[in-house]
C-alpha angles and dihedrals in degrees: 000000000000089000089053095050091048090053091050093051091048091052091051092050091051090048092050091048093050090048092051092047090051093048090048089053091050095047095042115105113258115253109238113220115244113272116234113233114257115252113257119264108229122203121201091256090051090050092051092046090050093047091054088053102044105020112120093214093059092045090052092047092048091050090051087051090051090049090050089049091054089050088057092050091051093048089052093048092050089065092060130075116273127214124208136179108230114203122176141155121194120193117192124190109256124236104172094276124102092248100045124219095327108064090197088071120079096217145358089257118041124181123193116187106160141150108224122204112193128184132174097216099199091052089075088067096035109082100164096105094048093048091047090054092047090050090050089050090052088051090051091049092048089049087057088060091045089053090044091055092047091050093047090054091050093048091048092050092048092044095053089042087064093045091051093047090051091052092048088050090055089047089052091051089052090049092053090052092048090049092048091049091052090048090054090050092051091049094050092046092049088056091053090048095243099120136029124254090250088073090057090048090049091049092048091050089051092048090052091051091051091051091051089051089053091054090049090050091054090049090052090053092050092048093049091048091052090052092051096038091061090061104041104043130063088222120033115270136160095182100109140093130224128223113244107228100156091120092060095090123181130200122261111244119234113274095241092053089048092052092050095048091047095052093048095049107029113129090198091063090046091054091049094048093047089047089057090050091049091048090052090054090051088059089053093049090049092053090057085077089077092053127082122250124225121197129185120200125185120192127194127174140049133341104164148120091252131047092239139102092232128024136179119245126189118249099176135345092288106023128078125188126204113235129199111236099179112089149113142253136185136203138186122210120197111188113192116192111227110162136353103159096263095304094132093047090051091052089052091050092048091052090049090052091051089051089052090050092050090051090051090049090051091055092047091048089053094051093043092050093052090048092051093048093049091047093048092046093052091045089053094046092048093047091048092051093052097052097084091046090051092049091050091050090057092051091048093046091050091051093045088054093049091050092043090054091049091050090047091052089049090052093246100112135040132242091253091059090054093049091048090052090051092051089049091054094048092049090046092052094048093045090052089051090047089051092052093049091044091054094048095047091048093048093048091047087052089049089051093052091048095047094240093117 
């Protein structure tokens, strides 16, 4: 009896514990799952700034400019005196004489511990090397701007490719809804015996095509994001959104103003002009080959048979004298060129040819710049002129689709006419978005050429 009562009490306690646990689970606050951070929204200016920071083209151009800066520092340092520590030990085979086997040596053991100061005297008045390095540095800096403009154009094209793809995705969604609505209409009219089953089939085929177009539009967005993500993130990422600013239209500047701004700010012209300067300094440096060179060297230290500041040397059989080993010497070397088989003259001719090539490159850069500005200006003007027509075409296509649907419901048009109207609306919407993107890209390209972006 006691065992039975204990078992009953245990069962009651277990039931109470289970009920309490269940009640606690019900009353406990729900644990919200962690919310993933929203993808960053990138504006055009953000994309350009990120590309300048992470773009490989800019980093390479900056490295080239830094290398050129070091060349300038080295050319400047080459004009100043240099100091070296000369350390040498010479051992000569002994043969019973003070000098050893080689009579040119002054002992079997020779120690040289000297500080050497060297200066090319005429380099102080020859500035061709330094000026050439400075001109090369200017060329490298201008090439950074060239790379920056090219990168900006690529970023802008990729940016508006995403914006256009997003708009076309929205248009595809609208087309899917319109196709679904038309399918519902055909199904209802088939039930009422007003249309044949072929109209339903045609509407279903059209809906499936619209759905495939929607998938393709999503793929276009993903591919465009991949192309831009490579440029604007340190590690590849396509998890971001872009701000649609296609409606923010600016005016196209006059062609004369655009040409003047482009000529004043073009890095391509700066590269060509700096290249002409560098080629001119190449001629000056090549002409140095006809001039003599004068070098001064100052030596201070030891040149002795013992590694000591003072050493004892025999005077006679019984007398030793102490000699000072630490001292200095100086030498001047004048090198006069006499004959090198025309190598110097050839170097001068080569430098002159490089200068002529640089001048030709400047002329070509000027004509190319003018051509690019005129082309970009004409593209922007044409794109701007077509925007109103494209917008009107969208309104007309939408109205045509509405009227065609009303005529179809009244039995006055066919399903093919409705589908054709839907195609026309979708094409008109996409054409308008392409026109907006074309205008923005053309305008920004013109702004890049004129240095206003």
